C-alpha positions in Angstrom: -3.6 2.3 -5.7 -2.8 5.5 -7.5 -0.3 6.3 -10.2 0.7 10.0 -10.3 2.1 11.3 -13.6 5.9 11.1 -13.8 8.4 13.1 -15.8 10.6 11.1 -18.1 13.6 13.2 -17.2 13.5 12.0 -13.6 14.2 8.6 -12.1 10.9 7.1 -11.2 10.2 5.7 -7.7 7.4 3.3 -6.8 6.2 3.1 -3.2 4.8 -0.1 -1.6 3.4 0.6 1.9 0.0 0.1 3.5 0.2 3.2 5.7 -1.2 6.3 3.8 0.8 8.7 6.0 4.1 7.0 5.2 3.2 7.0 1.5 2.4 10.7 1.6 5.6 11.5 3.5 7.7 9.5 1.1 6.0 11.1 -1.9 6.7 14.6 -0.6 10.3 13.7 0.3 11.0 12.2 -3.1 9.2 14.8 -5.2 11.2 17.5 -3.5 14.4 16.1 -5.2 15.2 17.5 -8.6 16.1 14.1 -10.1 13.5 11.8 -8.5 9.8 11.5 -8.9 7.1 9.1 -7.5 5.4 7.3 -10.4 2.9 5.3 -8.3 2.2 3.4 -5.1 0.4 0.4 -3.8 -0.7 -0.9 -0.4 -0.4 -4.6 -1.1 2.0 -7.1 -2.8 -0.4 -8.2 -5.6 -1.2 -4.7 -6.8 2.4 -3.7 -6.5 3.7 -6.5 -8.6 1.3 -5.7 -11.4 2.0 -2.0 -11.3 5.7 -2.3 -11.1 5.7 -4.7 -14.1 3.6 -2.1 -16.0 5.4 1.1 -14.9 9.0 -0.2 -14.8 10.2 2.3 -12.1 13.9 3.0 -11.7 13.6 1.9 -8.1 11.0 0.6 -5.7 10.6 1.3 -2.0 9.0 -1.7 -0.2 7.8 -2.2 3.3 8.0 -5.7 4.7 4.9 -5.7 6.9 2.2 -5.5 4.2 -1.3 -6.9 4.6 -1.6 -10.3 3.0 1.6 -11.3 1.2 4.7 -9.9 2.8 7.2 -7.5 1.3 9.8 -10.3 1.3 7.5 -12.4 -1.0 7.0 -9.4 -3.2 10.8 -8.8 -3.5 11.4 -12.4 -4.4 8.6 -12.2 -7.1 10.1 -9.1 -8.6 13.7 -10.3 -8.6 12.7 -13.7 -10.0 11.2 -11.7 -12.9 14.1 -9.3 -13.2 17.3 -9.8 -11.1 18.3 -6.3 -11.9 15.4 -4.7 -9.9 16.5 -1.8 -7.7 14.7 -2.3 -4.4 15.0 -0.4 -1.1 13.3 -1.9 2.0 11.9 0.8 4.4 10.6 -1.0 7.4 9.8 -0.6 11.1 11.3 -4.0 11.8 14.7 -4.5 13.5 17.5 -4.9 11.0 18.9 -7.8 13.1 15.7 -9.8 12.2 14.9 -8.7 8.7 17.9 -7.1 6.9 19.7 -10.3 6.0 16.4 -11.8 4.8 15.7 -8.8 2.6 19.1 -8.9 1.0 18.7 -12.7 0.5 15.4 -12.0 -1.2 17.0 -9.6 -3.6 16.8 -6.1 -2.0 19.7 -3.7 -2.4 19.1 -1.6 0.6 17.5 -1.6 4.0 16.5 1.5 6.0 14.6 1.5 9.3 11.7 3.9 9.6 13.3 5.3 12.7 16.1 6.7 10.6 16.1 10.1 9.0 14.7 11.4 5.8 18.2 12.2 4.6 19.1 8.5 5.0 16.3 7.4 2.8 17.4 9.7 0.0 21.1 8.6 0.5 20.0 5.0 0.2 18.0 5.6 -3.0 21.0 7.4 -4.6 23.5 4.7 -3.4 21.3 1.9 -5.0 20.8 3.9 -8.2 24.5 4.3 -8.5 24.9 0.5 -8.4 25.7 0.1 -4.8 24.0 -1.4 -1.7 22.9 0.4 1.4 22.6 -0.6 5.0 22.9 1.5 8.1 26.6 1.8 9.1 25.9 0.6 12.7 24.6 -2.7 11.3 27.0 -3.3 8.5 29.4 -5.4 10.5 26.7 -7.5 12.0 25.2 -8.2 8.6 28.6 -9.0 7.1 29.5 -11.4 9.9 26.1 -13.0 9.8 23.7 -13.8 12.6 24.5 -16.9 14.6 21.2 -18.0 16.1 21.2 -20.0 19.4 18.3 -21.4 21.3 19.4 -19.5 24.4 20.0 -16.3 22.5 18.1 -13.0 22.8 14.7 -12.4 21.0 16.2 -11.0 17.8 18.7 -13.8 17.4 16.0 -16.4 18.2 14.0 -15.1 15.2 16.8 -16.1 12.9 15.9 -19.7 13.6 12.6 -19.3 11.7 12.3 -19.6 7.9 10.9 -16.6 6.0 7.4 -18.1 5.9 7.5 -19.1 9.5 8.5 -15.6 10.5 5.6 -14.2 8.4 3.1 -16.5 10.2 4.6 -15.3 13.5 4.3 -11.7 12.4 0.7 -12.1 11.4 -0.1 -13.9 14.6 1.5 -10.9 16.5 -0.8 -8.6 14.5 -3.8 -10.4 15.9 -4.6 -12.7 13.0 -6.0 -16.2 13.8 -4.9 -19.3 12.0 -7.8 -19.4 9.5 -7.2 -15.7 8.6 -3.5 -16.3 8.2 -4.3 -19.2 5.8 -6.3 -16.8 3.7 -3.6 -14.1 3.8 -0.9 -16.5 2.7 -3.1 -18.5 0.3 -2.4 -21.8 2.0 -4.5 -24.4 3.9 -5.3 -24.2 7.6 -3.4 -27.4 8.0 -0.3 -25.8 6.5 -0.5 -22.8 8.9 -0.9 -25.3 11.8 2.3 -27.0 10.6 4.1 -23.7 10.6 2.9 -23.0 14.1 4.2 -26.4 15.3 7.6 -25.8 13.8 7.8 -22.3 15.3 6.9 -23.7 18.8 9.6 -26.3 18.4 12.3 -23.9 17.2 11.5 -21.3 19.9 11.1 -23.9 22.7 7.4 -23.1 23.3 5.1 -25.6 24.9 1.7 -24.7 23.6 -0.4 -22.3 21.6 -0.7 -19.9 24.6 3.0 -19.5 24.9 3.3 -19.1 21.1 0.8 -16.2 21.2 2.5 -14.6 24.2 5.8 -14.8 22.4 4.4 -13.3 19.3 2.9 -10.4 21.3 6.2 -9.8 23.2 8.0 -9.7 19.9 5.5 -7.3 18.4 6.0 -5.0 21.4 9.7 -5.1 21.1 9.5 -4.2 17.4 7.2 -1.2 18.1 9.3 0.1 21.0 12.3 2.5 20.9 
């Protein structure tokens, strides 16, 4: 984790992302603005929580897919501490799966990494002005809510899972085995196995092989396009 010096006359921005290239790109993008400046960054939720408490940035940009604790857990921790936190989620994950979860956790904006740099800056300014931000193409879907059905498409099926079940599913898709997931989430192996059982039931999967195959297919769909 690093904490570049920030000017007090600018709104400070803290970046939470485990990809150095993304952090570097965001830092350049934000520091090119006359009224914004990056005050620090972290690549995991624990370091981020401590640094944000210390630095008190004007706004934080948080990725969901962090190593260890997820961005959703970090957002809940931050907003439990201070409900007025300004948080923008910048994620590779499909809005139809994660945006409503991010807002429910306390985020005030959601931008997909496939969108433009201008949209990131627009989202930051919208949130700092007291608003919320979501891509216009997804606004209606988010407002109406996602109605999950067992025979629905892959994105809709994911809405059947709780936040923690989805995090287990994501880590499984990333190649983590159950014992590693237990360490990542600071829970017992038995708890992870219980999550897996509930995921299989909700997604109508018969066994561990089908569960792993489903997680792999979902990861591929998230990385495509």
